[in-house]
C-alpha positions in Angstrom: -81.0 -24.0 86.8 -81.0 -20.6 85.1 -80.5 -20.7 81.3 -77.1 -19.4 80.4 -76.8 -16.9 77.5 -73.2 -16.5 76.4 -74.2 -13.6 74.1 -76.2 -11.4 76.7 -73.3 -8.9 77.1 -72.8 -8.5 73.4 -75.2 -6.0 71.9 -77.2 -7.2 68.9 -77.1 -4.6 66.1 -79.4 -6.5 63.8 -81.8 -9.4 64.1 -84.1 -10.7 61.4 -86.0 -13.9 60.5 -85.2 -15.4 57.2 -88.1 -15.1 54.8 -88.9 -15.1 51.1 -86.1 -16.0 48.7 -83.4 -16.0 51.4 -85.3 -18.6 53.4 -85.8 -20.7 50.2 -82.1 -20.5 49.5 -81.2 -21.6 53.0 -83.6 -24.5 52.9 -82.4 -25.7 49.5 -78.7 -25.5 50.5 -79.5 -27.4 53.7 -81.3 -30.1 51.7 -78.4 -30.3 49.3 -75.7 -30.6 52.1 -77.7 -33.3 53.9 -78.8 -35.4 50.9 -75.8 -35.2 48.6 -72.3 -36.6 49.1 -70.2 -33.5 48.4 -66.7 -33.9 47.0 -64.6 -31.3 45.2 -61.8 -30.9 42.7 -59.7 -27.9 41.9 -57.8 -26.9 38.8 -55.9 -24.0 37.3 -57.2 -23.3 33.8 -54.6 -21.9 31.4 -56.5 -19.0 29.7 -54.0 -17.1 27.6 -55.4 -18.4 24.3 -59.0 -17.6 25.4 -58.0 -14.0 26.3 -56.2 -13.6 23.0 -59.3 -14.9 21.2 -61.6 -12.6 23.1 -59.4 -9.6 22.3 -59.1 -10.6 18.6 -62.8 -10.9 17.9 -63.7 -8.0 20.2 -67.1 -9.5 21.0 -68.3 -11.0 24.3 -66.6 -11.0 27.7 -64.1 -13.5 28.9 -66.8 -15.1 31.1 -69.1 -15.4 28.0 -66.5 -17.5 26.2 -65.6 -19.4 29.4 -69.3 -20.4 30.0 -69.5 -21.5 26.3 -66.4 -23.7 26.8 -68.0 -25.2 29.9 -71.3 -25.8 28.0 -69.5 -27.5 25.2 -67.5 -29.6 27.7 -70.8 -30.7 29.3 -72.2 -31.8 25.9 -69.0 -33.9 25.4 -69.0 -35.2 29.0 -72.7 -35.2 29.9 -72.4 -37.1 33.2 -72.2 -33.8 35.0 -75.1 -32.3 33.0 -77.5 -34.1 35.2 -79.8 -34.3 38.2 -80.2 -36.8 41.0 -83.3 -36.8 43.3 -82.1 -39.5 45.7 -83.3 -42.4 43.5 -82.9 -41.5 39.9 -79.9 -40.1 38.1 -80.9 -38.3 34.9 -78.4 -37.2 32.3 -79.8 -34.5 29.9 -79.3 -33.6 26.3 -79.8 -29.9 26.6 -77.1 -28.0 28.4 -79.1 -25.5 30.5 -76.6 -23.4 32.5 -77.7 -21.9 35.8 -75.6 -18.8 36.3 -75.5 -17.4 39.9 -76.3 -13.7 40.2 -76.0 -11.8 43.5 -79.1 -9.6 43.9 -80.3 -7.4 46.8 -82.7 -10.2 47.7 -80.2 -13.0 47.6 -78.5 -15.3 45.1 -80.5 -16.1 42.1 -79.6 -18.5 39.3 -81.2 -17.6 36.0 -81.0 -20.3 33.3 -79.2 -19.9 30.0 -80.9 -22.7 27.9 -79.1 -24.7 25.3 -76.0 -22.8 26.0 -73.9 -25.1 23.9 -75.9 -24.3 20.7 -76.5 -20.6 20.9 -74.7 -18.2 18.5 -72.3 -15.7 20.2 -74.7 -12.9 19.6 -77.7 -14.9 21.0 -75.6 -15.9 24.0 -74.4 -12.4 24.9 -77.9 -11.0 24.5 -79.6 -13.7 26.5 -77.1 -13.6 29.4 -77.3 -9.8 29.6 -81.1 -9.9 29.6 -81.3 -12.6 32.2 -78.9 -10.8 34.6 -80.8 -7.5 34.1 -84.1 -9.3 34.7 -83.1 -10.9 38.0 -81.3 -7.8 39.3 -84.6 -5.8 38.8 -86.6 -8.8 40.2 -88.7 -9.0 37.0 -88.0 -12.7 36.3 -90.5 -15.5 36.2 -90.2 -18.7 38.2 -89.7 -20.5 34.8 -86.6 -18.3 34.3 -84.7 -19.9 37.2 -85.9 -23.5 36.9 -84.7 -26.4 34.7 -80.9 -25.8 35.0 -78.7 -28.8 34.6 -75.4 -27.4 35.8 -74.5 -24.3 37.9 -71.7 -21.8 37.5 -70.9 -19.3 40.3 -68.3 -16.6 39.7 -66.6 -15.0 42.8 -63.5 -13.8 40.9 -65.0 -10.2 40.8 -64.9 -10.3 44.6 -61.2 -11.1 44.9 -61.8 -14.7 46.0 -58.8 -17.0 45.4 -60.5 -20.3 46.1 -64.1 -21.4 46.6 -66.0 -24.6 47.4 -69.6 -24.0 46.4 -72.5 -26.2 47.5 -74.4 -28.1 44.8 -77.6 -26.5 43.6 -80.2 -29.3 44.0 -81.3 -31.4 42.2 -78.2 -30.9 40.0 -75.2 -33.1 40.6 -72.4 -30.5 40.1 -71.4 -26.9 40.4 -68.4 -25.0 39.1 -66.9 -22.1 41.1 -64.7 -19.5 39.4 -62.1 -17.5 41.4 -60.0 -14.5 40.4 -57.4 -14.8 37.7 -53.7 -14.9 38.7 -50.3 -15.1 37.2 -47.9 -17.7 38.6 -44.4 -18.8 37.8 -45.2 -22.5 37.4 -44.5 -25.7 35.5 -46.8 -28.7 35.0 -44.0 -31.1 34.1 -40.2 -31.4 34.1 -39.7 -28.2 32.1 -38.5 -25.0 33.6 -41.2 -22.9 35.3 -42.6 -20.0 33.4 -45.1 -17.2 34.0 -48.7 -18.4 33.2 -52.0 -16.6 33.4 -54.4 -18.9 35.2 -58.0 -19.1 36.3 -58.6 -21.2 39.4 -61.8 -23.2 39.3 -63.4 -25.7 41.8 -65.9 -28.3 40.8 -68.1 -29.7 43.6 -69.9 -32.9 42.6 -72.2 -35.5 44.1 -69.9 -38.5 44.7 -72.9 -40.8 45.0 -73.4 -40.7 41.2 -70.1 -39.3 39.9 -66.6 -40.5 40.5 -63.6 -38.2 40.7 -62.1 -39.7 37.5 -65.1 -38.5 35.5 -64.8 -35.0 36.9 -61.1 -34.9 36.1 -61.9 -36.0 32.5 -64.4 -33.2 32.3 -61.9 -30.7 33.5 -59.4 -31.8 30.9 -62.0 -31.6 28.1 -62.7 -28.0 29.4 -59.0 -27.1 29.2 -58.9 -28.6 25.6 -61.9 -26.5 24.6 -60.3 -23.3 26.1 -57.1 -24.1 24.2 -59.1 -24.2 20.9 -61.2 -21.0 21.2 -61.8 -20.7 17.4 -64.1 -23.7 17.7 -66.2 -22.5 20.6 -68.9 -20.8 18.4 -68.8 -23.0 15.3 
């Protein structure tokens, strides 16, 4: 029987084999999806106080302060600041944030080490340097290894919701979507306009329960609500 090709009448405009960093990314994500039990949780973060703080001190971007709040939350709820290799679940003291950067050669995750302990000036300088280094493809292998938790930000691309895949061997990843303003109420009070930042946390359900992730998300909101304490 002759092989049937359903695409033979559709002209191919580009064909390429995956190689280099793109092939490595594909292999790692396939490994992650096959070997981890992916579960996800979404939350709207109320960010008015964080925006007011950023505008008041006039230093750092909103994302800088948000990453710091995430890092502090991981130090307070370290179950997500961890790796799992299929047999051993390791929770770490240092919060080393892998921050996803889209480059011409694919997605790269440089690591901001001890992100919960840096000063604001140190943090802003290091994050800027790391992004510039990977965009110019001048980073070392050591610059992208050793992360304990990944953050990926798709808000700049107009994304309203995202469900990222865990960056192995880490056990969780947080996706950021674009800010929005909704007329909403969380309780029995009348709805009011709130400025919100949608996030999604994907986690490995084999080592973390949903309750633990929900507790982490609440700690994160508490830290965002107290921005003056973020850099103390």
